[in-house]
N, C-alpha and C positions, 0 to 999 in steps of 0.2 A: 668331314662328311663324305659319304660314299656317293660318287656320281654314277648315275645309270642312264642308259639310253633306252627310250621307250617307256612302257608302263612299269609301275611297281617299285620305284625308288622311295623308300620310307625313311623318315627322319625320326629317330627315337625320341620318346618324351623327355628324357634327360637332356639330350642335346638341344631340343626345342626350347626347354626352359632356360638353358644357358644363353641361347641366341636371343630370345625375347628379353632376358634380363639385361643383356649388354647392348642390344640395338634398339628394340622397340621402347624400352623403358627409360632410355637415356633422355636427359633434358634436351629439348630441341629448340632451335631458332628458326625463324621464318626463312625459307630458302631464297636465294637470289633469283631462282628461275620463275618465270611467270606462271601463275596458277590456273591458266586457262587452256591447258594442253588437250583437254577433252574436246573443247570447241574446235581446236585446230584439226583434230582427226576428222571430225564430221564435216567441217568446211572444206577439207581436202578433196572431198567427193566432187566439188564443183570448182576447182581451181581453174580449169580450162574454160568452162562455161557454166552458167547457172541453169538449174533445172527448168526454170520458167521459160527459158529461150527455146526449148524444144516442145513445150506443151506437156512434158512428162511431169505433171503436177498431181498432187493428191486430190482425187476426185471422189473417192469412196465415201468420205464423210458427208459429201453433198448428195450422194445417191440414195433416194428414198428406198430402193430395193435392198440396200445394205441392212436396213433395220428389220426386214422381213425374215431374215434367216440368222442362225447362230451356229458358227462352226464349232464343233465340240472337240474334234481331234484331227490332227494331221499325222499321216505316216508317209514320210518322204524317203524313197529308196533311190539312191543316186550313186552312179559310178562316175568318178572324177578321173580324167586323163590329163595330168599336168603337161605332158609332152606335146599333146595336140590341142590343149586348151579346150577340151570338149567336156560337155556334161550329157549324161544319157541316164534317164530315170523315169520315175513316176511318183506322183503325189496322190495319195488316197485321202479324201476329205470326208469325214462323217459330219453331216449337217442336219440341224434341227430347224424346222419351220416355226416361227413365232407369230405368224399371221396366217389367216385362212386364205385359200385360193392362190397360193404361190405356184406359178407355172414355169418360171425361169430362175436361173441362178447365175450371178455374175462373179467372175474371178478375174485375176490379173496376171498377165504374162507378157514379157517383152517380145516383140516380133522377131528378134534375133534367135529366139528359141521356138522350134517348130513343134506343134502338137502332132504326135504320131498315132495316138489313139485316145478315145474318150468314151467312158461308159458311165451310166447312171444305174446303180444297183445291178451291175454286171451286164447291162445291155447297151449296145452302141446308141449314142444320143447325137442329135443334131446340135450344132453350135455355129456361132458366127463371131467374127471379130467386129466390135463396135468402133474401136478407135485404136490408136497406138498402145493403149494400156488394156482395155477391157475386152473380155470375151463373155459371151452370153450363151448359156446352155439351155436347151429345152428339156424340161424334166420328164415329159411324156404323159404326165397326169398331174392333177391338182394336189398340192401338198398343203395340209391344214396344220394349224397350231398343235404342237406336240408330235407331229409325224417327223420321221427322219429319212434321209436318203444318203447313199454313198456315191460320191463322185470320184472317179479315178481318171487322172490326166497323165498320160505318158508323153514325154517330150525328149528332145535332144537338140544340141546345137552348141555353138561357141558363143558364150554370153558377152554382152557389151562390157568392155573393161577400161575404157578411156573416158575421161571427163566426168561422167556421172555414173561411174561403176559402183557396184556394190559387191563385186567379186573380183579378186585379183589373182593372177598367176605370176608369181615372182620367184626369186631364188634367194637363199641365205646360206652362206658357208658351203656353196656347191650343191645344196639340196633345194628341190622345188618347194615352194610355199603356195598353197592355195588357201584363201581366207575370204570371208564375207563380212560386210558391214552395211546394213540395209537402211538405216535411219536417214531421212524420215520416211520416204515412200519408194524405196528401191528394192524391196524384197522380191518383187516380181521380175527383176532383172536376172534372177538365177533360179527361181522356182515358182510354179503356179500356186497362187495363194489369194485368198480374199484379203486384200490389203486395206484393212480398217483397224486402227489401233484400238478401237473400242471392243472389237470382237476377239476375245482371248480364247485360246484353245490349248488343251494338252497336246503332246506331240511325241513322235519318234523320228529320229534322223538315223537312217541306216546308210552309211557312207562306205563305199568301196574305193580303195586307193592302192597304189603300188605298196608292196609288203614292207618296204623299208620306211614307210611313212606312218605317223601316228595321227589320229583324228581326235580332236577335242570338240565337244558340243554341249548342248544344254542337258541338264538333268544327270541321270545316273548311267554309267556304262553297264549295259546289260550283258554283253559278251563281245569277244573278238574272235572271228573265225577266219582261218586261212581258206582262200578260194583258189580257183585255177589260175594259171598264167601268172604266178608270182604276185598275187594280190591278197589284201586283207580287208575284211568287212567289219566295221565298227558299228555296233548298235547302241545308240544313246536313247534314253527315254525320259520324259519328264511328265509327272502327274499334276503339275501346277499349271494353271491357266496362264498362257503367255501370249503377248501381243505379236503379231506377225513380224514386225521389225526387230523383235528381240530374239528370234530364232537365228542361230548361226552355227558355223563350224569353221575349223581351221585344220589344215593338214600339212605337216612337214616332218622332218626328223627332229623330234623333240627329246630333250632330257627331262625327266619328270621327277618330282618330289612330292610326297604326301605327308602333311602334318595333321593334327587333330585340333578341333575346337570343342572343348569340353563345356556342356551346358547342363542345365537341370534334367533334361530328358535323356542324356547320354553323351555321345561324342559324334561329331560330324567331320567327315574328311575335308580338309583344305588342300587343294591340289595346285601345283605349280608346273607349268610347261614352258621350258626355256629353250632357246636356240643353243645347241651344244657349245658353240664358240663363245657364248655369253653366259654359260653356266659356271658361276664362280661362287666362292664362299660369300663374297660381298653381295652379289645380286640375290642369292637365296636369302640372306639375312634381311635385305631390304624388303623383299616381299613378305617375309615372315612377320613383319609388323602388322600385317592384316589380322593375325590371330588376336592381338590386343585390341585392334579396331573393332572386330566382331563383338568383343566384350563391351567396349565403351558405347558403340552405337546401339547395342542391345539394351543397355541401360537407358539411353536417351530416347530411342525410337520404338522399343519393344523387341521381342525375340527376332533374330534373323528369319526372314519369311520362308526360307526354303530348307529348313533344318533336316528334312527327311531325305535330302539329296546331297548337295555339296555347295562349296564355293570354290571356284577355280580362277586363277589368273594365268593367261597364256600370252606369249609374244605374238604379235601379228604385224603386218607390213606398214600400217598407218602410223603416222607420228602423233601420238596421243593415246586416248583410251575410248572404249565403247563397252557399255554396261550390258552386254548380252546376259539374259537371265540365267543365273547360277554360274556363269563363266565370263569374266570380263577380259577383253583383249586390251593389251597395252604394248605400245611400241615406240620406236624412235629414240631420240636422245633422252626422253623423260620416262621411258618404260618403267624404270624402277624408282621413280619419284614417290616419296611418301605421300605427298598431297594428291597426286593423281591416283594412287592406290586408295586413299581415303575417299576421294570423289567417286570412283567407280563402285566401291563397295556401298557407299551411301545410296547410290542409285538402285540397289537391290530393294530398298524400301521405297524410295522416292523416284519412280520411273518404271520399275518393274512390278513390285507389289501393287502400288497405286500408280497408274499410268495416266499421263495427260490425255484427255479425251479427244482433243483437236490440237493441231500444231499452233493454234493461237495461244494455247495454254502451256507451251513448252517450258516456261519458267517454273512451273510445278515440278518438273523434272530437274532442270539444270540449276535454277536458283537454289532449290533445296539441297542439291548435292554440293554446290559451291559453298553454301553456308555450313554444311556438314564438315568441310575442310576446316573452317574457322572454329567449329565446335570441338573438333579433334585437337586443335591448338589449345583450346581452353580447358577441355575436360579429359583429354586422352592421357595415356601413360607418359609420365615425365612432363606434363604440361605445366604452364605457369599461370593459369587462371585468367583473371580479368585482364591483366596487362598483355597476355598472349592473344586474347580475343581481340583487343583493340589493335594490336599489331597486325593480326591476320586480316582484319577487315580493312585496314589501311592499305595492305597489299592487294586487296581486291576492290579497290575503289575504281569505278568505271572512268575510262578516259573520255567517253562521250555520255553526257547526261541528257541529251535532247530527246531521244526517242522514248517510246513507251515499252514497258515490260510486256504487257499484253499485245499481241500482234493481230491487228484487225484483219489483215489480208495476208495469210501465211503462204505466199506462192513462191518466195525466194528462199532457197536453202541458206544462203549467206545471212539473210535477216533472221531466219529461225535460230541459227546458231551464232547469233551476235554475242561475242564474248562480253561486250560492254553491257548489253541490255538483258539478254536471257540469263546469263550467268551471273555477272557481278552485281548489276542492279537488282536482279531478282533476289540475290543473296542479301542485299541491303534491305529489301522490302521485309524479309523475314527478321533481319536484325532489328529494324525499327519497330516492327510489330511486337516483337519480344519486349521492347522497352515500353511501348504504349500500354500493353495489357499486363505486363509483369511476368516474371519467370514461371511461376506456378501455372498461370493460365496458358502461357505460350506452350509449354510442354504438354499440358492437358489438351490443347488444340491439336497438336500433332498426334497424340494418342487417339483422340476421337476421330480425327480425319483418317488416320490409318485404319482403325477398326471399321469405320463406316464404309470405306471404299476398297478394302483389302481384296486383291485379286480382281479388281475391276478398274474402271477409269473414272476420272473426275475432271471437272472444269474449274476455272477460276471462281466462278459463281458458287460452286459447291464448297470450295475451300473457305470463301468469305462467309458463307452461311454457317459453316461449323465454327469459325472464329468468333462470329457474333453470338452464337448460341452459348459457347463455352465461356466467353468473356462477360456475357450478360450486358452487352452494350452495342449500339449501332456503330459500325465501322465503315460505313459507306464513304465518309469523308476521307478516310485513310486510303482505301482502295482507289477512290476516284483520282486522288492526286499522285499516288505513288505507283499504281499498277496500270491504270487506264490513261493517266496523264503523263506528260514529259516534263523535263527540267528538274530543277532543285533550288532550294533557297539559298540566298547569300545574306548573311547576317552582319549588321553594323551595330555596335552598342557603345553606350557611354554611361557614366554614373556620377552621382554626387551624393553627399551626405546631409542629413538634417539632424538637429537635436531640438526636440519639442517636449516641454514639460519634463525634462530629465530622461526621456527615451530617445535613443538614437535610431535613425532610419536610413536605409540605403535606397535611393531612387535610381532605377534603371530606365534608360531609353533604349528600346530595341527596335531596329528597323530592318525590313527585308528589302534589299536593294536590287534583286534580280529583275529582269524584264518579264519573266514568267509570272503567271498569276500567283497570288499569295498562297503560301502553304500553311496548313494548320498542323501544329505539332506541339506536344509537351516538351519543354526545354528545361534542362537542369542547369543550375548555376552552381559554381563553387565560389563562395565568399569567404575570404580569409580576413578574420578580424580578431584582434586581441590574442593572437597565438593559436587560435582554433579555426576550424572550418565548418561552414554550414553548407548544406546542399538543398536549397529550396527548389521547387519545381514550378515552372511557369507554363500557362496555357497561351501559346502564341498563335493568333489567328488573324492578325491584321498587318497591314503595311508598316505602320508605326504604332507601337504601344509603349506605355509607361507602367512600371511596376514599383510598388513601394513596400519595402520589407523591414521589419524590426531587426536590429542587429545589437549585440551585446557590447560592442566596443568600436573604436575607430577602425574603418575598413582599410586593409592594406592592398588587396587585389581582388579583382572579380573576373571569372572566366565563364563564358557561355559554353554549354555543352562540353564540360571538361573531359568526359570519357568518350566523346565522338560517337554518340549513338545515332546522330542524324546525318544523313548524306547531304553535305552542303557544297556549294560552289566555293564559298569562302567564309571566314569569320574575321572581321576587322574591328579594332578599337577605334573610337572616335570621340570627339567632344560631346558632352552631354547636350541633348536637345530638349528644350523645355516642354513640359507636359501639363496635363490638366490637374486641378486641385482634387484632393481626396480627403475623405473623412478618416481621422485616425483615432478619435476617441468620442464616446457618447456616455454621458452620466446623467441619470442612472442608465445602466447598460441596456441595450436592446433586449426585450423580453422580460423586463423587470415587472414586478407586481407592486403597485402603489396603493396607499390607503385612501379611501374615499373621503371627501370633504376637505381635501387640501388642493391648493392651486398647484399647477405644474411648474416646476423650474428645472429645465433641462439644458445641459451645456453640451455643445458640439465643438470639437477641436478639429482644425484643418491642418494640412502639412505645410501650407504656404499661405500667404496673404490673399484674401478673397474680397469680393464685393458682394454683400448680402444685405437684404432689408426684409420687412415684413411681407412684402409681396412674393417673396421667394419660398415662404413657408406656410403650410396648412396643417391643421390638426383635425382629423376626422374621427368621429365615433363610429362604431360598427353599424349603427342604424342610419348613417349618412349625415348626422348633425355635425356642422362645422363649428369649431370652438374659436373664439376671438383670441389673438395672441399679441404679445409684445416681443420684439426682436431687437437685441443690442449686439454689438460686435466690438472686440478689442483687437486692433490691428497689431498690437505689440506681441500678443500671445497667440494669434490666429484662432481666437475662441469666441463663439457666439453663444449668447444665453437667450433661451426661448421660454417665455412665461405665459401661462394662461391668465386671463384677467379675472376669472372666477374659479372657485373650487370645482373639481371634476367629480361628477357623480360616477357610480360603479359602471363598468363595461370595458370593452376592448377598444383600443385607440390605435390609430396609425398617424405618426408625424411624417409628413411628406416634405422633403427638402428638394425643391425643384432644381433642375440643371440650368436654370437661369442664374444660379450662383456661378460666378466666373472668377478666375484668378485675376488679381489686381494688375499684374504686369502685362499679360498677353491677351486677356480676354477669353481664354479657353474655358469651355463649359465644364461644370463639375462632373467628375467621374465617380458617380455616387452609388452604384449598385451595392446593396448590402448582403446579397446572397449570390452564390455562384450557380453554375448550371445544374449542379447536383443538389441545390437547395441548402447548402451549408452556409452558415453565417460568415460574412467577410468583414474584417476590420484589420488593416485599412481597407477602405471601400474600393469598388471599381473593377472593371474588366480590362483596364489599360487604355481606354478610349475616352475622349471627351464626350460628354452627353450621357445622361442616365441619372434619374432621380435616386435619392436616398430615402428609403422607407423604413421607419423605426417603429416597431410595434411594442406595445406594453399593455398592461391590464390594470384597471382601478378596481379594488376588491370590495368596496362597501365596507361592512363592519367586520369582515374577517381579518385575522391577523396576517399581515403581509409576509411573504417569503422572499427569498433573495432573487430567484430567477424564474422566468417563464420563457419557453421557446418563442422567438420572435414571430409574430403574426402580422404580416403586412396587410 
């Protein structure tokens, strides 16, 4: 490949195809490197001291005035002097009012940068600093909904670069490097801006630097012009709405390469900016994998959101990555990591196209992008499917399970970018949600969520609402325990077998042993019996539950959650713990139609020895009349026969078997529910817990000819 310095290095389609076929499409294994390098880059902003310690915290989302205006466009004209570490420029903001009677506008700028001039619609305007972050401008007249004004803020100074910096002046290979990274609330440390993630705007970055440097930024490169004193001016422009923290630039001596992503509407440039001393065949090939990722993520998430502009990856000084819109910075030891590249690309959908509305909701950015890494393992070029997905999620298991994914008080940058909670546990939330609602619904949720909030922002409540609407069910239980609650379940299980009237059954005792509250989750079992495997699904929502399952042959082994879809503390085998009795057979079957004029003779089979007599059974006609019964029980077969003393007239009937029926050995009450939460008939009976009557419905037809079945009517 031809190496070039500056702009314009192009990789031919033929060479690109060869590179992708040998590198991106090769079968992959999960790397030994930790998959949380994005978190490290962002947490590096506060290695020396956390943002909360100085009061430099995000206040804009709490400011009622922030909702009165909508920034439509930024034009930042900035001269960067690496040698003196100075910035000198102006930002022109085009702002619309969305409420009536607006008289002031607030923006944010670090006090290390001095305002040298400020105008509203070309006229000098009064302003004052409210605190370390915020400045308030007098508009000079009342602005009503639909009106617009133009605010121009000229400024200069040496920006803060230590501890909580979002702009750095460093060097690489003997050349200066200037780069920005503003997340979560540090954009105003290098430019005047309305720092509210919900307020997206289009923008232009017109950056002047020494002529030997190249500037990469958001959007499309409009032009590059030579200016006086050995400088060059780079004009980048984006027509896509962008959150303030996603605007960025980097300037250094870059080698650049451009490939193409071909899509239904044409071709989009894919640009790579590398430090010259790290520009090798290997590093180029590693980044070229992003072309295949664009295809895979496009299939999973919808078309790349910024097709009219570009996708770029550039090296920057931080160790990890940052998903600046249309241009991701990647740096440090893992700059060329396949999974970091996948993570930052996925952010273009989850974080940039749809942005978390508040920093409480950061998992909507980071959990989604982390799960996209696992989806790349499962679905990407050369992927190994389900086994790769399981391996990828195991590699992304949180080390700390105690905290919540949702952040009630997002004042600490370290907490916002917690690798365990915002990234890994956030990814596991999506992984488990996928299992709960199924693949088809899960990817439909992502599609609807994307379409509904494209180029806007969303909250956790918004995402839950979409998930419930698409899945057609209440998911509050799931979000309550996995997003708003902490911890995780620990499972202990045992099993034994029964043979009753020629039918074999497997009985499972399943216990949650964690100190945390009980978790509700569907759990899959793998049951190996007679040389075959069954995958029954259980609804586990209690500390100790018992499930009874028909099996075709003697059982060889049982495994809980064999594909590891649930984030658990542990899964242990133990001795079986005795549980409540269950109904395993009813003759005639529930819902049967019987002929009038005959006495009832109904047999009920249990899976173990019980204590039952006439006081435990009632037969009720639909009009409320109770029918006298005789009840007998055979302890050898666990079978009770229930007979009416008189022939039954036509009508609907319900036989109620009370949970005063208990097992003979331990006195546990009958687990008798005959329908599940969805109204489907259950046999064997029960929800896994002692207590619960069995209600068996049937109909007596009078003179009509009986048929075989009628849906059970309790």
